[in-house]
VOPAGU-2260 file (C-alpha; in pm, 1 decimal, decimal comma):
REM VOPAGU-2260
SITE   aa  ch    i         X         Y         Z
SITE  MET   A    0    3715,0    -205,5    3986,3
SITE  LYS   A    1    3475,9     -14,5    4201,0
SITE  SER   A    2    3141,2     -94,2    4041,4
SITE  ILE   A    3    2947,6    -378,5    3881,0
SITE  GLN   A    4    2932,2    -152,4    3574,7
SITE  ASP   A    5    3311,7    -148,2    3536,1
SITE  THR   A    6    3447,3    -299,8    3215,4
SITE  VAL   A    7    3768,4    -430,1    3063,1
SITE  ARG   A    8    3877,0    -342,8    2711,5
SITE  LEU   A    9    3919,8    -643,4    2481,6
SITE  HIS   A   10    4198,8    -623,5    2223,3
SITE  ASN   A   11    3951,8    -516,1    1951,3
SITE  GLY   A   12    3828,9    -223,2    2162,5
SITE  VAL   A   13    3501,9    -378,3    2282,3
SITE  ARG   A   14    3426,1    -318,6    2650,7
SITE  MET   A   15    3323,6    -624,8    2853,4
SITE  PRO   A   16    3195,0    -608,2    3213,7
SITE  HIS   A   17    3429,2    -756,9    3473,8
SITE  LEU   A   18    3143,5    -929,9    3654,3
SITE  GLY   A   19    2882,5   -1135,1    3474,0
SITE  PHE   A   20    2596,7   -1372,8    3539,5
SITE  GLY   A   21    2615,6   -1734,0    3422,0
SITE  VAL   A   22    2310,3   -1948,4    3349,3
SITE  PHE   A   23    2464,0   -2296,7    3330,1
SITE  LYS   A   24    2212,1   -2561,7    3443,7
SITE  ILE   A   25    1936,1   -2305,2    3496,0
SITE  GLU   A   26    1616,2   -2446,9    3349,9
SITE  ASP   A   27    1470,2   -2274,8    3047,0
SITE  GLY   A   28    1139,9   -2094,2    3091,9
SITE  LYS   A   29    1031,7   -1934,8    3417,5
SITE  GLU   A   30    1344,3   -2022,7    3615,5
SITE  VAL   A   31    1600,0   -1867,6    3380,2
SITE  ILE   A   32    1374,4   -1574,3    3292,0
SITE  HIS   A   33    1336,9   -1487,6    3659,6
SITE  ALA   A   34    1707,5   -1536,8    3735,1
SITE  VAL   A   35    1821,2   -1314,3    3447,3
SITE  LYS   A   36    1567,5   -1045,5    3538,9
SITE  VAL   A   37    1690,5   -1046,2    3898,2
SITE  ALA   A   38    2051,0   -1025,0    3779,2
SITE  LEU   A   39    1971,0    -729,0    3556,4
SITE  GLU   A   40    1788,7    -557,5    3843,8
SITE  ALA   A   41    2096,2    -619,9    4062,8
SITE  GLY   A   42    2312,6    -436,4    3810,7
SITE  TYR   A   43    2465,5    -718,7    3607,9
SITE  ARG   A   44    2501,8    -634,7    3239,6
SITE  ASN   A   45    2705,9    -936,5    3128,5
SITE  ILE   A   46    2494,2   -1250,6    3070,3
SITE  ASP   A   47    2660,5   -1578,9    2970,4
SITE  THR   A   48    2470,0   -1865,0    2807,9
SITE  ALA   A   49    2544,0   -2140,6    2553,1
SITE  ALA   A   50    2366,1   -2358,2    2300,1
SITE  ILE   A   51    2416,2   -2668,0    2517,3
SITE  TYR   A   52    2256,4   -2496,6    2818,5
SITE  ARG   A   53    1926,1   -2510,3    2628,8
SITE  ASN   A   54    1800,9   -2188,7    2786,3
SITE  GLU   A   55    1881,1   -1929,1    2519,6
SITE  GLU   A   56    1509,0   -1870,3    2456,9
SITE  GLY   A   57    1445,4   -1782,9    2820,6
SITE  VAL   A   58    1752,1   -1560,0    2834,2
SITE  GLY   A   59    1627,9   -1380,8    2524,2
SITE  GLN   A   60    1281,7   -1334,4    2669,0
SITE  ALA   A   61    1423,8   -1183,1    2988,5
SITE  ILE   A   62    1630,7    -942,1    2778,3
SITE  ARG   A   63    1326,7    -838,0    2573,1
SITE  GLU   A   64    1125,2    -775,2    2888,5
SITE  THR   A   65    1381,2    -539,0    3041,0
SITE  ASP   A   66    1394,4    -164,0    2986,3
SITE  ILE   A   67    1773,2    -168,5    2970,3
SITE  PRO   A   68    1896,7     -56,5    2626,6
SITE  ARG   A   69    2047,5    -337,9    2422,4
SITE  ASP   A   70    2377,3    -154,8    2380,8
SITE  GLU   A   71    2424,0    -154,2    2758,7
SITE  LEU   A   72    2407,8    -534,0    2772,7
SITE  PHE   A   73    2684,1    -783,5    2697,1
SITE  ILE   A   74    2543,4   -1117,8    2582,5
SITE  THR   A   75    2760,7   -1426,5    2531,3
SITE  THR   A   76    2668,1   -1761,2    2380,1
SITE  LYS   A   77    2873,4   -2057,0    2259,4
SITE  VAL   A   78    2884,9   -2314,6    1982,2
SITE  TRP   A   79    2862,6   -2669,3    2115,9
SITE  ASN   A   80    3094,3   -2950,6    2010,8
SITE  LYS   A   81    2850,2   -3126,8    1778,1
SITE  GLY   A   82    2783,5   -2793,7    1608,6
SITE  GLN   A   83    3147,8   -2736,5    1517,6
SITE  GLY   A   84    3297,0   -2723,7    1168,9
SITE  TYR   A   85    3252,4   -2432,0     927,3
SITE  ASP   A   86    2900,0   -2492,8     795,7
SITE  ARG   A   87    2765,9   -2637,0    1119,1
SITE  THR   A   88    2898,8   -2338,2    1313,1
SITE  MET   A   89    2724,6   -2095,7    1078,8
SITE  ASN   A   90    2400,7   -2290,0    1125,9
SITE  SER   A   91    2450,6   -2318,2    1502,6
SITE  PHE   A   92    2502,1   -1945,5    1533,4
SITE  GLY   A   93    2183,0   -1877,3    1338,1
SITE  ARG   A   94    1984,7   -2104,8    1568,5
SITE  SER   A   95    2128,8   -1939,1    1878,7
SITE  LEU   A   96    2051,6   -1591,9    1746,2
SITE  ASP   A   97    1693,8   -1696,6    1664,3
SITE  LYS   A   98    1642,4   -1845,3    2010,2
SITE  LEU   A   99    1783,3   -1537,2    2178,4
SITE  GLY   A  100    1573,1   -1314,2    1953,6
SITE  LEU   A  101    1866,8   -1078,9    1902,6
SITE  ASP   A  102    2018,3    -906,7    1600,9
SITE  TYR   A  103    2371,0    -979,4    1727,3
SITE  VAL   A  104    2558,5   -1115,1    2026,3
SITE  ASP   A  105    2846,5    -942,2    2200,2
SITE  LEU   A  106    3065,4   -1250,0    2230,1
SITE  TYR   A  107    3056,4   -1587,5    2053,7
SITE  LEU   A  108    3277,0   -1864,1    2191,2
SITE  ILE   A  109    3396,9   -2210,5    2089,8
SITE  HIS   A  110    3284,8   -2420,0    2386,5
SITE  TRP   A  111    3559,6   -2686,4    2373,5
SITE  PRO   A  112    3867,2   -2743,5    2151,7
SITE  VAL   A  113    3732,1   -3033,3    1945,4
SITE  GLU   A  114    4031,6   -3181,4    1765,5
SITE  GLY   A  115    4009,7   -3156,9    1388,0
SITE  LEU   A  116    3719,5   -2911,5    1400,1
SITE  TYR   A  117    3808,7   -2602,5    1597,9
SITE  LYS   A  118    4011,2   -2439,7    1319,6
SITE  GLU   A  119    3722,0   -2462,3    1073,0
SITE  THR   A  120    3489,4   -2345,8    1347,7
SITE  TRP   A  121    3715,4   -2044,9    1399,6
SITE  LYS   A  122    3704,9   -1956,1    1029,9
SITE  ALA   A  123    3324,9   -1939,8    1053,7
SITE  MET   A  124    3351,3   -1725,8    1365,2
SITE  GLU   A  125    3590,1   -1488,5    1191,8
SITE  LYS   A  126    3332,5   -1446,8     915,3
SITE  LEU   A  127    3052,7   -1383,8    1167,1
SITE  TYR   A  128    3271,7   -1125,0    1337,1
SITE  LYS   A  129    3368,1    -948,7    1014,7
SITE  GLU   A  130    3001,4    -929,7     913,6
SITE  GLY   A  131    2904,5    -773,3    1247,7
SITE  HIS   A  132    2689,6   -1056,8    1378,0
SITE  THR   A  133    2903,1   -1073,8    1691,7
SITE  LYS   A  134    3104,8    -793,8    1849,0
SITE  ALA   A  135    3381,4   -1026,7    1966,1
SITE  ILE   A  136    3487,9   -1390,4    1928,4
SITE  GLY   A  137    3678,1   -1621,6    2155,3
SITE  VAL   A  138    3724,8   -1969,8    2292,5
SITE  CYS   A  139    3663,9   -2173,8    2605,2
SITE  ASN   A  140    3883,5   -2435,2    2768,1
SITE  PHE   A  141    4179,8   -2381,2    2536,2
SITE  ASN   A  142    4518,2   -2474,0    2675,4
SITE  VAL   A  143    4834,4   -2303,2    2551,3
SITE  HIS   A  144    4898,5   -2556,3    2275,5
SITE  HIS   A  145    4539,0   -2518,8    2150,0
SITE  LEU   A  146    4579,3   -2141,6    2135,4
SITE  GLU   A  147    4913,9   -2164,4    1959,1
SITE  ASP   A  148    4772,4   -2407,4    1703,7
SITE  LEU   A  149    4466,6   -2193,4    1640,2
SITE  MET   A  150    4653,0   -1864,3    1615,3
SITE  LYS   A  151    4915,0   -1983,5    1365,7
SITE  ASP   A  152    4643,7   -2029,1    1099,1
SITE  SER   A  153    4394,8   -1756,6    1193,5
SITE  GLU   A  154    4343,2   -1399,9    1078,8
SITE  ILE   A  155    4203,1   -1284,2    1412,1
SITE  LYS   A  156    4325,8   -1399,1    1750,3
SITE  PRO   A  157    4068,9   -1479,2    2019,8
SITE  MET   A  158    3953,9   -1187,4    2231,7
SITE  VAL   A  159    3857,5   -1412,9    2526,5
SITE  ASN   A  160    3951,5   -1753,4    2667,2
SITE  GLN   A  161    3693,3   -1876,1    2918,6
SITE  ILE   A  162    3850,0   -2141,3    3141,5
SITE  GLU   A  163    3784,2   -2322,9    3465,8
SITE  PHE   A  164    3943,7   -2099,4    3727,0
SITE  HIS   A  165    3918,5   -2100,3    4105,6
SITE  PRO   A  166    4160,0   -2119,6    4400,3
SITE  ARG   A  167    4212,4   -2494,5    4346,8
SITE  LEU   A  168    4295,1   -2442,6    3977,3
SITE  ILE   A  169    4474,6   -2117,0    3907,1
SITE  GLN   A  170    4596,3   -2209,8    3555,0
SITE  GLU   A  171    4902,7   -1986,8    3573,1
SITE  GLU   A  172    5056,1   -2104,7    3243,6
SITE  VAL   A  173    4737,4   -2040,2    3046,4
SITE  ARG   A  174    4682,6   -1701,5    3212,0
SITE  MET   A  175    5040,2   -1591,3    3145,2
SITE  PHE   A  176    5011,4   -1691,0    2779,1
SITE  CYS   A  177    4680,9   -1508,1    2742,3
SITE  ASP   A  178    4818,8   -1200,4    2914,2
SITE  SER   A  179    5121,6   -1189,2    2684,9
SITE  ASN   A  180    4894,0   -1221,8    2379,4
SITE  ASP   A  181    4627,5    -973,5    2496,5
SITE  ILE   A  182    4361,2   -1243,6    2530,8
SITE  GLN   A  183    4118,7   -1175,8    2816,3
SITE  VAL   A  184    4075,0   -1464,6    3061,2
SITE  GLU   A  185    3726,7   -1536,8    3192,8
SITE  ALA   A  186    3644,1   -1781,6    3473,1
SITE  TRP   A  187    3377,6   -2045,9    3469,0
SITE  SER   A  188    3296,5   -2230,6    3791,8
SITE  PRO   A  189    3465,8   -1953,2    3994,0
SITE  LEU   A  190    3322,5   -2089,6    4317,8
SITE  MET   A  191    3399,4   -2453,2    4227,6
SITE  HIS   A  192    3028,5   -2524,3    4274,5
SITE  GLY   A  193    3048,3   -2426,6    4641,1
SITE  LYS   A  194    3323,8   -2672,5    4731,1
SITE  LEU   A  195    3550,7   -2401,3    4876,7
SITE  LEU   A  196    3296,7   -2205,7    5076,7
SITE  ASP   A  197    3391,8   -2375,1    5404,8
SITE  HIS   A  198    3767,6   -2336,8    5359,6
SITE  PRO   A  199    3911,5   -2193,3    5686,2
SITE  GLU   A  200    4157,2   -1954,4    5522,7
SITE  LEU   A  201    3889,2   -1806,8    5298,1
SITE  ILE   A  202    3655,7   -1777,6    5596,5
SITE  GLN   A  203    3927,1   -1599,7    5795,9
SITE  ILE   A  204    4007,2   -1353,4    5516,6
SITE  GLY   A  205    3638,8   -1284,6    5463,8
SITE  ARG   A  206    3576,8   -1226,4    5832,5
SITE  HIS   A  207    3831,1    -942,8    5827,2
SITE  TYR   A  208    3616,9    -755,8    5570,6
SITE  GLY   A  209    3275,5    -871,5    5687,8
SITE  LYS   A  210    3249,1   -1079,0    5370,3
SITE  SER   A  211    3175,3   -1441,4    5282,0
SITE  PRO   A  212    3425,1   -1684,6    5127,0
SITE  ALA   A  213    3231,3   -1645,0    4799,3
SITE  HIS   A  214    3293,0   -1270,0    4810,2
SITE  VAL   A  215    3662,0   -1330,6    4872,6
SITE  ILE   A  216    3695,4   -1571,2    4577,5
SITE  LEU   A  217    3509,6   -1344,4    4335,8
SITE  ARG   A  218    3716,0   -1045,6    4446,1
SITE  TRP   A  219    4033,2   -1254,7    4401,5
SITE  ASP   A  220    3920,7   -1325,5    4043,1
SITE  LEU   A  221    3876,8    -959,3    3963,8
SITE  GLN   A  222    4208,4    -858,2    4119,9
SITE  HIS   A  223    4377,5   -1115,4    3899,6
SITE  GLY   A  224    4221,4    -936,1    3602,4
SITE  VAL   A  225    3993,4   -1233,6    3535,8
SITE  ILE   A  226    3633,1   -1175,5    3431,7
SITE  THR   A  227    3403,6   -1391,8    3642,7
SITE  ILE   A  228    3048,2   -1520,6    3590,7
SITE  PRO   A  229    2898,8   -1674,4    3906,9
SITE  LYS   A  230    2554,9   -1830,8    3875,2
SITE  SER   A  231    2261,2   -1877,2    4109,0
SITE  VAL   A  232    1884,6   -1909,6    4090,6
SITE  HIS   A  233    1842,4   -1760,4    4437,7
SITE  GLU   A  234    1765,2   -1388,9    4445,9
SITE  GLU   A  235    1961,3   -1316,7    4762,0
SITE  ARG   A  236    2272,8   -1490,2    4627,3
SITE  ILE   A  237    2251,4   -1312,8    4292,7
SITE  TYR   A  238    2255,8    -982,5    4477,9
SITE  ALA   A  239    2519,4   -1103,3    4725,8
SITE  ASN   A  240    2760,8   -1213,7    4453,6
SITE  ALA   A  241    2764,8    -856,7    4322,8
SITE  ASP   A  242    2861,4    -715,3    4663,5
SITE  ILE   A  243    3236,5    -728,5    4599,6
SITE  PHE   A  244    3324,0    -372,1    4509,0
SITE  ASP   A  245    3359,6    -217,4    4853,6
SITE  PHE   A  246    3676,7    -396,3    4964,6
SITE  GLN   A  247    4015,2    -496,4    4825,7
SITE  LEU   A  248    4235,2    -792,2    4910,9
SITE  THR   A  249    4594,1    -723,7    5008,3
SITE  GLN   A  250    4881,3    -868,2    4807,9
SITE  GLU   A  251    4953,9   -1102,5    5098,8
SITE  GLU   A  252    4594,7   -1229,3    5092,4
SITE  MET   A  253    4614,2   -1281,1    4715,5
SITE  VAL   A  254    4927,0   -1494,2    4765,5
SITE  ILE   A  255    4756,5   -1697,4    5039,2
SITE  ILE   A  256    4464,1   -1773,5    4808,7
SITE  ASP   A  257    4694,8   -1854,1    4515,7
SITE  ALA   A  258    4868,7   -2107,3    4739,7
SITE  LEU   A  259    4544,1   -2306,1    4767,5
SITE  ASN   A  260    4606,9   -2427,7    4412,4
SITE  ARG   A  261    4610,3   -2807,8    4371,1
SITE  ASN   A  262    4559,7   -2819,4    3991,2
SITE  GLU   A  263    4226,5   -2974,0    4083,3
SITE  ARG   A  264    3956,1   -2967,6    3818,4
SITE  PHE   A  265    3584,1   -2975,9    3883,4
SITE  GLY   A  266    3511,7   -3016,8    3512,1
SITE  PRO   A  267    3678,6   -3214,6    3231,1
SITE  ASP   A  268    4039,1   -3173,1    3119,8
SITE  PRO   A  269    4051,3   -2997,1    2779,3
SITE  ASP   A  270    4312,8   -3251,4    2670,3
SITE  ASP   A  271    4092,5   -3547,0    2764,6
SITE  PHE   A  272    3721,1   -3510,2    2694,2
SITE  ASP   A  273    3493,8   -3713,1    2468,4
SITE  PHE   A  274    3167,0   -3526,6    2426,6
């Protein structure tokens, strides 16, 4: 991984950039349009949004206003919990595509494993995939038992599992399962919303390379083979988060960062959420 343009091959052959740009909690309209444009100028080609973020229209406008060819971009969106179930998923996808103003998306994800619905949701996603409306399909926040349950009744296994992943929550069991089943892991909240940026060990490791703790964490993600999608609305941080391809952590440093794990979640537990 030497460039922001580097990609990983999903199990269906689709190439997905290792580093992406997330737009969670970025306001629709001018704010998200500007942020996505800056990210594209900085070299990002992987943009991650979702129906519940309510900014798909702005993301789509930013994409239309760029000169970058569509086939060089990787656009992800997600079906929200209240949009799950076979028919509702089909309708939700249509609304997302209309808001984005695109002919297809590169990756469509189930946002959370809603009990009693995610299997029917997956059947709709398989149909969307087979018909070419999305280049890849996957899930978010699925634990091992969710994946096992989904896969035993599905025709197509997920290409991606996007999970909360950062040095306080390394999710080794989920990552090992995904690795053994050729499911690509992707990290949301890789910087734990800034809560680790003053950690002394991360500061010390970063100082050795002339890098910030954020750089160290994002590089740690990539060296674990985890796709990562940091977000920011600040131009300098968007550029800074991409400055992680000119150094490499040692195995000892990777172990030190792994040891920061406390199984500490910033977001909800996939086995205990009610939204």
